[in-house]
N, CA, C and O of each residue as an XYZ file, in Angstrom:
616
protein
N       0.220     -0.977     -0.145
C      -0.509      0.135      0.660
C       1.190      1.422     -0.179
O       2.357      1.086      0.022
N       0.921      2.387     -0.789
C       1.529      3.580     -1.034
C       0.263      5.103     -0.773
O      -0.931      5.034     -1.064
N       0.617      5.738     -0.468
C      -0.649      6.881     -0.824
C       0.144      8.333      0.086
O       0.585      8.411      1.232
N       0.061      9.296     -0.986
C       0.600     10.602     -1.011
C      -0.026     11.631      0.176
O      -1.213     11.362     -0.010
N      -0.035     12.311      0.923
C      -0.694     12.810      1.831
C       0.508     14.645      1.838
O       1.698     14.828      2.096
N      -0.147     15.197      1.596
C      -0.075     16.578      1.623
C      -1.366     17.468      2.983
O      -2.576     17.242      2.964
N      -0.746     18.326      3.900
C      -1.124     18.753      4.929
C      -0.308     19.440      6.119
O       0.782     19.135      6.603
N      -1.284     20.567      6.456
C      -0.709     21.388      7.473
C      -0.740     20.700      8.623
O      -1.442     19.749      8.965
N       0.691     21.705      9.564
C       0.887     21.408     10.598
C       1.829     22.544     11.205
O       2.390     23.488     10.649
N       1.808     22.101     12.628
C       2.925     23.415     13.329
C       3.426     22.873     14.315
O       3.038     21.796     14.767
N       4.543     23.692     14.866
C       5.912     23.387     15.856
C       6.493     22.433     15.032
O       6.899     21.526     15.759
N       6.684     22.245     14.085
C       7.890     21.767     13.214
C       7.592     20.046     13.789
O       8.240     19.300     14.523
N       6.685     19.940     13.270
C       6.123     18.012     13.869
C       4.853     17.548     13.764
O       3.855     18.170     14.127
N       4.868     16.534     13.305
C       3.574     15.997     13.197
C       4.144     14.396     13.692
O       5.285     13.951     13.822
N       2.485     13.651     13.937
C       2.984     12.539     14.623
C       2.244     10.993     13.703
O       1.460     10.994     12.753
N       2.820      9.896     14.385
C       2.545      8.845     13.970
C       2.307      7.826     15.313
O       3.196      7.171     15.857
N       0.764      7.867     15.731
C      -0.198      6.950     16.329
C      -0.608      6.394     16.179
O      -1.408      6.446     15.244
N      -0.403      4.820     17.301
C      -1.602      4.717     18.280
C      -3.432      4.493     18.178
O      -3.900      3.571     18.846
N      -3.992      5.001     17.685
C      -5.613      5.428     17.613
C      -5.683      5.079     18.846
O      -5.336      3.953     19.202
N      -6.294      6.292     19.962
C      -6.878      6.005     21.145
C      -6.300      5.886     22.377
O      -6.731      5.445     23.442
N      -4.625      6.637     21.857
C      -3.286      6.438     23.124
C      -3.728      8.073     23.283
O      -4.419      8.878     22.659
N      -2.778      8.051     24.682
C      -3.156      9.174     25.168
C      -2.557     10.469     24.354
O      -3.021     11.580     24.613
N      -1.322     10.291     23.176
C      -0.994     12.172     22.383
C       0.284     12.578     23.691
O       0.483     13.771     23.921
N       0.612     12.137     24.014
C       1.471     12.546     25.486
C       3.012     12.943     25.171
O       4.028     12.259     25.290
N       2.840     14.311     24.719
C       4.127     14.808     24.326
C       4.900     15.562     25.486
O       5.885     16.219     25.147
N       4.650     15.538     26.425
C       4.954     16.534     27.668
C       6.509     16.142     27.999
O       7.312     15.732     27.162
N       6.701     16.296     29.020
C       8.741     16.214     29.724
C       9.353     16.634     28.887
O       9.299     17.696     28.266
N      10.431     15.176     28.804
C      11.349     15.163     27.888
C      11.406     14.816     26.444
O      12.390     15.094     25.759
N      10.005     14.007     25.822
C       9.672     13.550     24.309
C      10.349     14.597     23.786
O      11.007     14.077     22.884
N      10.668     16.113     23.803
C      11.205     16.621     22.455
C      12.270     16.898     23.355
O      11.967     17.827     24.103
N      14.049     16.174     23.674
C      14.688     16.719     24.400
C      16.042     17.698     23.555
O      15.512     18.537     22.827
N      17.254     17.752     23.511
C      17.656     17.864     22.373
C      18.216     16.812     21.856
O      18.671     16.840     20.712
N      18.263     15.751     22.612
C      18.418     14.341     22.012
C      17.614     14.302     20.255
O      17.912     14.379     19.063
N      16.372     14.116     21.233
C      15.306     13.426     19.913
C      15.393     14.785     19.046
O      15.384     14.426     17.869
N      15.473     16.174     19.121
C      15.571     17.467     18.550
C      16.573     16.842     16.920
O      16.483     16.776     15.694
N      17.472     16.514     18.073
C      18.817     16.095     16.974
C      18.299     14.929     15.924
O      18.211     14.961     14.697
N      18.073     14.165     16.624
C      17.646     12.986     15.902
C      16.378     13.130     15.190
O      16.104     12.138     14.514
N      15.237     14.403     15.133
C      14.387     14.419     14.286
C      13.497     13.741     14.524
O      12.578     13.912     13.723
N      13.173     12.523     15.778
C      12.636     11.690     15.966
C      12.551     10.999     17.540
O      13.265     10.266     18.226
N      11.034     11.797     17.699
C      10.717     11.156     19.348
C       9.927     10.067     19.438
O       9.225      9.968     18.432
N       9.715      9.037     20.384
C       9.137      8.066     20.341
C       8.872      8.142     22.347
O       9.749      8.256     23.203
N       6.854      7.988     22.603
C       6.945      7.775     23.493
C       5.182      6.781     23.784
O       4.013      7.161     23.717
N       5.900      5.264     24.147
C       5.223      4.181     23.815
C       3.845      3.814     22.916
O       3.449      2.653     22.809
N       3.358      4.638     22.462
C       2.307      4.208     20.999
C       2.298      5.627     20.024
O       1.363      6.134     19.402
N       3.367      5.944     20.121
C       3.266      7.243     19.425
C       5.009      7.813     19.376
O       5.833      8.052     20.258
N       5.042      7.894     17.347
C       6.518      8.514     17.263
C       6.231     10.174     16.504
O       5.544     10.343     15.497
N       6.859     11.144     17.186
C       7.061     12.304     16.963
C       7.649     12.996     15.965
O       7.995     14.122     16.323
N       8.067     12.519     13.984
C       8.047     13.328     13.179
C       8.775     15.552     14.025
O       8.152     16.471     14.557
N      10.304     15.354     13.632
C       9.822     16.872     13.167
C      10.459     16.861     11.874
O      11.103     16.048     11.211
N       9.925     18.425     11.707
C       9.916     18.754      9.869
C      10.765     20.144      9.977
O      10.670     20.911     10.935
N      11.526     20.328      8.959
C      12.098     21.376      9.023
C      10.971     23.082      8.877
O      11.056     24.185      9.417
N       9.991     22.458      7.844
C       9.175     24.041      7.408
C       8.101     23.353      8.627
O       7.870     22.304      9.229
N       7.577     25.005      8.472
C       6.217     25.216      9.725
C       5.090     25.305      8.933
O       5.011     26.386      8.350
N       4.180     24.518      8.716
C       2.689     24.662      8.165
C       2.903     23.360      7.201
O       2.670     22.225      7.616
N       3.494     23.696      5.521
C       3.010     22.289      4.530
C       3.584     21.420      4.126
O       4.617     21.413      3.455
N       2.739     20.299      4.634
C       3.854     19.068      4.783
C       3.483     17.546      3.346
O       2.455     17.172      2.782
N       4.424     17.263      3.307
C       4.624     16.482      1.812
C       5.023     15.359      2.266
O       6.194     15.468      2.631
N       4.321     13.584      2.532
C       4.788     12.562      3.143
C       4.148     11.869      2.045
O       3.120     12.253      1.487
N       4.881     10.716      1.733
C       4.151      9.117      0.879
C       4.842      8.173      2.207
O       5.882      8.096      2.861
N       3.942      7.750      2.133
C       3.291      6.815      3.197
C       3.459      5.400      1.892
O       3.028      5.311      0.742
N       4.396      4.332      2.871
C       4.374      3.200      2.212
C       3.722      1.768      2.709
O       3.699      1.014      1.737
N       3.417      1.408      3.377
C       3.273     -0.220      3.746
C       3.667     -1.929      3.310
O       3.156     -2.756      2.555
N       4.602     -1.917      4.040
C       5.100     -3.793      3.653
C       4.741     -4.233      4.926
O       4.495     -3.798      6.051
N       4.824     -5.465      4.174
C       4.754     -6.722      4.712
C       5.732     -7.397      5.817
O       5.484     -8.094      6.801
N       7.339     -6.754      5.079
C       8.077     -7.284      5.549
C       8.793     -6.183      5.722
O       8.103     -5.183      5.523
N      10.201     -5.885      6.089
C      10.822     -5.077      5.948
C      11.552     -4.590      4.557
O      12.420     -5.157      3.893
N      11.101     -3.742      4.424
C      11.991     -3.136      2.520
C      13.542     -2.889      3.069
O      14.101     -2.853      4.165
N      13.916     -2.738      1.653
C      15.416     -2.477      1.562
C      15.772     -1.232      2.177
O      14.908     -0.379      1.972
N      16.691     -0.851      2.824
C      16.754      0.902      2.716
C      16.854      1.313      1.386
O      17.554      0.643      0.626
N      16.127      2.546      0.880
C      16.387      3.117     -0.745
C      18.264      4.001     -0.394
O      18.977      3.889      0.603
N      18.449      4.629     -1.400
C      19.725      5.237     -1.374
C      19.646      6.373     -0.790
O      19.011      7.297     -1.298
N      20.394      6.501      0.577
C      20.392      7.278      1.672
C      21.243      8.922      0.928
O      21.227     10.029      1.465
N      21.740      8.645     -0.076
C      22.559     10.039     -0.713
C      20.980     10.892     -1.168
O      21.031     12.069     -0.813
N      19.653     10.521     -1.856
C      18.486     10.960     -2.162
C      18.562     11.521     -0.896
O      18.128     12.604     -1.291
N      18.727     11.698      0.197
C      18.111     12.250      1.886
C      18.814     12.991      2.379
O      19.727     13.326      1.625
N      18.840     13.518      3.506
C      19.306     14.672      3.947
C      19.319     13.857      5.562
O      20.190     14.039      6.413
N      18.181     12.983      5.693
C      18.299     12.272      7.029
C      17.566     11.389      7.012
O      16.513     11.627      6.420
N      17.738      9.844      7.674
C      16.972      8.641      7.822
C      17.042      8.189      9.227
O      18.131      7.933      9.741
N      15.962      8.083      9.850
C      15.333      7.296     10.793
C      14.576      6.265     10.976
O      13.576      6.127     10.272
N      14.854      5.477     11.811
C      13.632      4.717     12.634
C      13.499      4.047     14.318
O      14.273      3.941     15.270
N      12.094      3.694     14.049
C      11.680      3.326     15.830
C      10.497      2.210     15.274
O      10.292      1.661     14.192
N      10.005      2.189     16.276
C       8.806      1.136     16.566
C       7.808      1.753     17.777
O       7.743      2.216     18.916
N       7.087      1.360     16.554
C       5.568      0.872     18.750
C       4.838      0.005     18.600
O       4.891     -0.891     17.758
N       3.917      0.225     19.579
C       2.645     -1.101     19.413
C       1.775     -0.102     18.589
O       1.868      1.106     18.376
N       0.763     -1.214     18.152
C      -0.130     -0.484     17.136
C      -1.386     -0.891     17.986
O      -2.435     -0.878     17.342
N      -1.511     -1.349     19.677
C      -2.626     -1.992     19.465
C      -4.538     -1.786     19.285
O      -5.412     -2.504     19.769
N      -4.665     -0.729     18.545
C      -5.898     -0.433     18.200
C      -6.308     -1.049     16.899
O      -7.357     -1.667     16.717
N      -5.242     -0.787     15.886
C      -5.148     -1.270     14.558
C      -5.631     -0.783     13.697
O      -5.965     -1.257     12.611
N      -5.735      0.419     14.178
C      -5.386      1.723     13.534
C      -4.128      2.718     13.638
O      -4.014      3.202     14.764
N      -2.975      3.206     12.528
C      -1.790      4.142     12.859
C      -2.815      5.612     12.163
O      -3.665      5.731     11.280
N      -2.174      6.480     13.093
C      -3.337      7.766     12.716
C      -1.833      8.456     12.165
O      -0.758      8.136     12.674
N      -1.933      9.253     11.266
C      -0.660     10.598     10.971
C      -1.479     12.087     11.294
O      -2.240     12.663     10.517
N      -1.143     12.463     12.478
C      -1.996     13.398     13.141
C      -1.074     14.730     12.760
O       0.024     14.827     12.212
N      -1.717     15.411     13.129
C      -1.332     17.100     12.733
C      -0.679     17.374     14.348
O      -0.678     16.594     15.300
N      -0.131     18.796     14.257
C       0.132     18.857     15.759
C      -0.146     20.545     15.860
O       0.592     21.036     15.006
N      -0.841     21.542     16.491
C      -1.156     20.927     17.946
C      -2.415     20.057     18.077
O      -2.604     19.253     18.989
N      -3.305     20.327     16.997
C      -4.532     19.543     17.245
C      -4.358     18.499     17.384
O      -5.469     18.153     17.786
N      -3.653     17.455     17.362
C      -3.961     16.192     17.065
C      -4.574     15.721     15.718
O      -4.147     14.633     15.332
N      -5.686     16.461     14.765
C      -6.130     16.012     14.484
C      -5.451     14.580     13.015
O      -4.340     14.257     12.594
N      -6.203     14.353     12.862
C      -6.403     12.829     12.612
C      -6.227     13.349     10.512
O      -7.161     13.659      9.772
N      -4.766     13.256     10.155
C      -5.144     13.149      8.788
C      -4.628     12.480      7.385
O      -4.430     12.926      6.255
N      -4.533     11.480      7.865
C      -5.008      9.608      7.994
C      -4.890      8.380      8.905
O      -4.144      8.089      9.840
N      -5.884      7.783      8.294
C      -5.852      6.581      8.842
C      -5.143      5.148      8.536
O      -5.831      4.808      7.574
N      -4.580      4.503      8.653
C      -3.819      3.476      8.033
C      -4.690      2.242      9.268
O      -4.775      2.274     10.496
N      -5.244      1.202      8.184
C      -5.699     -0.345      9.205
C      -4.905     -1.038      9.658
O      -3.792     -1.026      9.131
N      -5.093     -1.713     10.541
C      -3.307     -2.741     10.305
C      -3.785     -3.770     11.527
O      -4.581     -3.436     12.404
N      -3.020     -5.369     11.405
C      -3.417     -5.913     12.467
C      -2.715     -5.427     13.459
O      -1.589     -4.991     13.221
N      -3.387     -5.400     15.137
C      -2.557     -4.455     16.370
C      -1.469     -5.882     16.144
O      -1.535     -6.973     15.578
N      -0.581     -5.197     16.871
C       1.307     -5.670     17.010
C       1.738     -4.220     17.130
O       1.301     -3.070     17.179
N       3.239     -5.198     17.158
C       4.262     -4.158     16.728
C       4.474     -3.619     15.405
O       4.300     -4.325     14.411
N       4.930     -2.110     15.310
C       5.131     -1.778     13.828
C       6.672     -1.002     13.994
O       6.984     -0.351     14.992
N       7.339     -1.164     13.094
C       8.335      0.054     12.931
C       8.210      0.700     11.397
O       7.960      0.408     10.228
N       8.616      1.927     12.387
C       8.238      3.135     11.012
C      10.335      3.833     10.569
O      11.203      4.504     11.127
N      10.172      3.203      9.489
C      11.709      4.727      8.858
C      11.046      5.565      7.757
O      10.373      5.524      6.727
N      11.914      6.658      8.983
C      11.360      8.510      7.919
C      12.421      8.791      7.787
O      13.296      8.912      8.645
N      12.501      9.016      5.998
C      13.705      9.279      5.548
C      12.890     10.800      5.525
O      11.681     10.981      5.663
N      13.906     11.768      5.317
C      13.735     13.585      5.100
C      14.527     13.789      4.202
O      15.598     13.190      4.115
N      14.147     14.627      3.428
C      14.497     15.294      2.317
C      13.806     16.645      2.031
O      12.694     17.102      2.300
N      15.213     17.241      1.194
C      15.506     18.547      1.553
C      14.952     19.673      2.171
O      14.230     20.607      1.820
N      15.710     19.169      3.574
C      15.775     19.702      5.164
C      16.535     21.329      4.837
O      16.257     22.327      5.502
N      17.626     21.315      3.564
C      18.712     22.407      3.586
C      18.043     23.638      3.122
O      18.456     24.785      3.291
N      16.688     23.180      2.363
C      16.282     24.538      1.067
C      14.872     24.779      1.861
O      13.800     25.076      1.332
N      15.158     24.553      3.452
C      14.096     25.551      4.350
C      14.111     26.688      4.934
O      14.398     26.680      6.131
N      13.800     28.027      4.252
C      13.989     29.045      4.727
C      12.968     29.903      5.252
O      12.020     30.201      4.526
N      13.088     30.581      7.094
C      12.083     31.330      7.392
C      11.226     30.131      7.332
O      10.286     30.142      6.538
N      11.433     29.105      8.070
C      10.621     27.874      8.114
C       9.209     27.726      6.738
O       7.979     27.704      6.683
N      10.133     27.672      6.022
C       9.024     27.613      4.491
C       9.752     26.406      3.760
O      10.942     26.246      4.031
N       9.257     25.698      3.023
C      10.025     25.132      2.056
C       9.551     23.574      1.478
O       8.459     23.136      1.839
N      10.394     22.798      0.600
C       9.512     22.066      0.164
C      10.503     20.689      0.624
O      11.092     19.792      0.019
N      10.281     21.148      2.232
C      11.342     19.674      2.489
C       9.603     18.529      2.875
O       8.627     18.936      3.505
N       9.746     17.316      2.329
C       9.341     16.305      2.148
C       9.853     15.054      3.182
O      10.911     14.921      3.798
N       8.589     14.157      3.102
C       8.897     12.469      4.120
C       8.622     11.440      3.436
O       7.783     11.485      2.536
N       9.373     10.199      3.794
C       8.771      9.356      3.171
C       8.655      7.832      3.943
O       9.520      6.967      3.813
N       7.682      7.704      4.594
C       7.215      7.035      5.901
C       7.197      5.240      5.952
O       6.073      4.740      6.013
N       8.098      4.522      5.935
C       7.950      3.344      5.479
C       7.063      2.520      7.308
O       7.158      2.833      8.495
N       6.583      1.837      6.835
C       6.082      0.851      7.827
C       5.695     -0.543      7.457
O       5.120     -0.919      6.435
N       6.170     -1.327      8.609
C       6.251     -2.935      8.155
C       6.170     -3.646      9.911
O       6.749     -3.225     10.912
N       5.387     -4.642      9.798
C       5.695     -5.714     11.422
C       6.642     -6.071     11.977
O       7.539     -6.592     11.314
N       6.748     -5.948     13.095
C       8.548     -6.011     13.690
C       8.833     -5.834     14.740
O       9.533     -4.831     14.878
N       8.518     -6.595     16.004
C       9.228     -7.276     17.019
C      10.308     -6.158     17.631
O      10.644     -6.118     18.814
N      10.936     -4.970     16.248
C      12.352     -4.033     16.796
C      11.339     -2.853     17.190
O      10.554     -2.184     16.518
N      11.617     -2.866     18.327
C      11.069     -0.971     18.829
C      12.190     -0.041     19.127
O      11.916      0.948     19.806
N      13.338     -0.202     18.744
C      14.698      0.469     19.041
C      15.000      1.622     17.747
O      15.095      1.658     16.520
N      15.086      2.643     19.123
C      15.630      3.370     17.448
C      16.808      3.548     16.880
O      17.808      3.552     17.598
N      16.890      3.685     15.820
C      18.265      3.280     14.579
C      18.131      4.847     14.062
O      17.125      5.555     14.008
N      19.437      5.124     13.718
C      19.672      6.924     12.793
C      20.741      6.163     11.463
O      21.726      5.458     11.681
N      20.272      6.501     10.289
C      20.653      5.359      9.074
C      21.827      7.009      8.817
O      23.043      7.053      9.004
N      20.947      8.112      8.374
C      22.162      8.943      7.662
C      21.106     10.547      8.767
O      19.907     10.797      8.642
N      22.091     11.276      9.690
C      22.041     12.370      9.859
C      22.038     13.709      9.162
O      22.836     14.110      8.315
N      21.081     14.273      9.631
C      21.307     15.824      8.676
C      22.074     16.616      9.658
O      21.721     16.664     10.836
N      23.300     17.351      9.129
C      23.582     18.700     10.071
C      23.421     19.914      9.123
O      23.779     19.861      7.947
N      22.863     21.017      9.691
C      22.824     22.157      9.018
C      24.069     23.187      9.470
O      23.954     24.350      9.855
N      25.022     22.575      9.340
C      26.102     23.300     10.032
C      26.222     23.882     11.194
O      27.056     24.780     11.306
N      25.289     23.437     12.485
C      24.931     23.544     14.115
C      25.992     22.761     14.424
O      26.233     22.484     15.599
Protein backbone atom coordinates (compact mmCIF):
# COMPACT_ATOMS: atom_id res chain seq x y z
CA UNK A 1 0.00 0.00 0.00
CA UNK A 2 1.27 3.45 -0.90
CA UNK A 3 -0.31 6.87 -0.59
CA UNK A 4 0.64 10.52 -0.77
CA UNK A 5 -0.44 13.08 1.76
CA UNK A 6 -0.20 16.87 1.92
CA UNK A 7 -1.31 18.60 5.11
CA UNK A 8 -0.61 21.53 7.40
CA UNK A 9 1.02 21.18 10.79
CA UNK A 10 2.70 23.49 13.26
CA UNK A 11 5.62 23.58 15.66
CA UNK A 12 7.83 21.69 13.20
CA UNK A 13 6.32 18.29 13.91
CA UNK A 14 3.67 15.71 13.11
CA UNK A 15 2.76 12.39 14.69
CA UNK A 16 2.45 8.70 13.87
CA UNK A 17 0.18 7.33 16.56
CA UNK A 18 -1.81 4.33 17.71
CA UNK A 19 -5.45 5.40 17.59
CA UNK A 20 -6.79 5.97 21.09
CA UNK A 21 -3.42 6.55 22.75
CA UNK A 22 -3.02 9.57 25.00
CA UNK A 23 -0.72 11.47 22.57
CA UNK A 24 1.43 12.63 25.51
CA UNK A 25 4.30 14.78 24.23
CA UNK A 26 5.08 16.38 27.57
CA UNK A 27 8.17 16.05 29.71
CA UNK A 28 11.30 15.14 27.80
CA UNK A 29 9.53 13.92 24.65
CA UNK A 30 11.34 16.62 22.66
CA UNK A 31 14.78 16.77 24.25
CA UNK A 32 18.03 18.01 22.72
CA UNK A 33 18.73 14.41 21.73
CA UNK A 34 15.34 13.69 20.15
CA UNK A 35 15.41 17.04 18.33
CA UNK A 36 18.84 16.13 16.90
CA UNK A 37 17.42 12.71 15.95
CA UNK A 38 14.38 14.47 14.41
CA UNK A 39 12.33 11.67 15.99
CA UNK A 40 10.78 11.23 19.44
CA UNK A 41 9.03 8.11 20.73
CA UNK A 42 6.65 7.71 23.65
CA UNK A 43 4.98 4.31 24.05
CA UNK A 44 2.38 4.37 21.22
CA UNK A 45 3.38 7.68 19.62
CA UNK A 46 6.17 8.79 17.29
CA UNK A 47 6.87 12.48 16.74
CA UNK A 48 8.55 13.45 13.47
CA UNK A 49 10.44 16.74 13.44
CA UNK A 50 10.01 18.77 10.25
CA UNK A 51 12.08 21.60 8.82
CA UNK A 52 9.16 23.70 7.60
CA UNK A 53 6.29 25.10 9.63
CA UNK A 54 3.05 24.53 7.83
CA UNK A 55 2.66 22.54 4.63
CA UNK A 56 4.03 18.99 4.77
CA UNK A 57 4.38 16.52 1.91
CA UNK A 58 4.58 12.86 2.87
CA UNK A 59 4.52 9.52 1.12
CA UNK A 60 3.40 6.57 3.22
CA UNK A 61 4.31 3.02 2.22
CA UNK A 62 3.19 -0.11 4.07
CA UNK A 63 5.10 -3.38 3.68
CA UNK A 64 4.49 -6.93 4.91
CA UNK A 65 8.19 -7.29 5.80
CA UNK A 66 11.18 -4.98 6.21
CA UNK A 67 11.89 -3.15 2.95
CA UNK A 68 15.37 -2.62 1.55
CA UNK A 69 16.83 0.71 2.71
CA UNK A 70 16.52 3.30 -0.05
CA UNK A 71 19.55 5.08 -1.52
CA UNK A 72 20.44 7.38 1.37
CA UNK A 73 22.21 9.87 -0.92
CA UNK A 74 18.69 11.02 -1.95
CA UNK A 75 17.87 12.10 1.61
CA UNK A 76 19.18 14.50 4.24
CA UNK A 77 18.15 12.39 7.21
CA UNK A 78 16.84 8.88 7.85
CA UNK A 79 15.80 7.27 11.14
CA UNK A 80 13.63 4.41 12.33
CA UNK A 81 11.89 3.22 15.48
CA UNK A 82 8.89 1.15 16.46
CA UNK A 83 5.74 1.33 18.53
CA UNK A 84 2.86 -0.96 19.46
CA UNK A 85 -0.36 -0.44 17.54
CA UNK A 86 -2.89 -1.94 19.93
CA UNK A 87 -5.97 -0.45 18.24
CA UNK A 88 -5.25 -1.78 14.76
CA UNK A 89 -5.22 1.78 13.38
CA UNK A 90 -2.18 3.95 12.68
CA UNK A 91 -3.03 7.64 12.55
CA UNK A 92 -0.99 10.40 10.93
CA UNK A 93 -1.83 13.50 12.96
CA UNK A 94 -0.95 17.18 12.88
CA UNK A 95 0.36 19.34 15.67
CA UNK A 96 -0.83 20.88 17.96
CA UNK A 97 -4.43 19.69 17.47
CA UNK A 98 -3.66 16.00 16.83
CA UNK A 99 -6.17 16.22 13.97
CA UNK A 100 -6.07 12.96 12.02
CA UNK A 101 -4.82 13.47 8.47
CA UNK A 102 -4.90 9.78 7.53
CA UNK A 103 -5.76 6.42 9.08
CA UNK A 104 -4.14 3.12 8.11
CA UNK A 105 -5.86 -0.07 9.26
CA UNK A 106 -3.47 -2.83 10.33
CA UNK A 107 -3.55 -5.93 12.49
CA UNK A 108 -2.84 -5.08 16.13
CA UNK A 109 0.82 -5.62 16.93
CA UNK A 110 4.24 -4.00 16.86
CA UNK A 111 5.33 -1.95 13.86
CA UNK A 112 8.54 -0.32 12.73
CA UNK A 113 8.59 3.10 11.05
CA UNK A 114 11.43 4.33 8.83
CA UNK A 115 11.30 8.05 8.09
CA UNK A 116 13.34 9.57 5.28
CA UNK A 117 13.59 13.38 5.24
CA UNK A 118 14.52 15.27 2.05
CA UNK A 119 15.15 18.93 1.13
CA UNK A 120 15.70 20.00 4.74
CA UNK A 121 18.45 22.45 3.77
CA UNK A 122 16.08 24.18 1.33
CA UNK A 123 13.81 25.46 4.09
CA UNK A 124 14.18 29.20 4.65
CA UNK A 125 12.31 31.08 7.39
CA UNK A 126 10.21 27.99 8.18
CA UNK A 127 9.01 27.69 4.57
CA UNK A 128 10.22 25.19 2.04
CA UNK A 129 9.70 21.99 0.12
CA UNK A 130 10.92 19.47 2.67
CA UNK A 131 9.29 16.08 2.19
CA UNK A 132 9.04 12.81 4.06
CA UNK A 133 8.80 9.16 3.10
CA UNK A 134 7.41 6.91 5.81
CA UNK A 135 7.86 3.15 5.51
CA UNK A 136 5.89 0.93 7.90
CA UNK A 137 6.11 -2.83 8.47
CA UNK A 138 5.37 -5.37 11.23
CA UNK A 139 8.38 -5.84 13.52
CA UNK A 140 9.19 -6.78 17.08
CA UNK A 141 12.14 -4.36 16.96
CA UNK A 142 11.05 -1.11 18.59
CA UNK A 143 14.55 0.34 19.07
CA UNK A 144 15.70 3.66 17.64
CA UNK A 145 18.25 3.62 14.82
CA UNK A 146 19.78 6.51 12.89
CA UNK A 147 20.61 5.59 9.31
CA UNK A 148 21.75 9.08 8.27
CA UNK A 149 21.92 12.30 10.26
CA UNK A 150 21.27 15.81 9.01
CA UNK A 151 23.62 18.54 10.14
CA UNK A 152 22.88 22.06 8.97
CA UNK A 153 26.19 23.58 9.92
CA UNK A 154 25.27 23.77 13.60
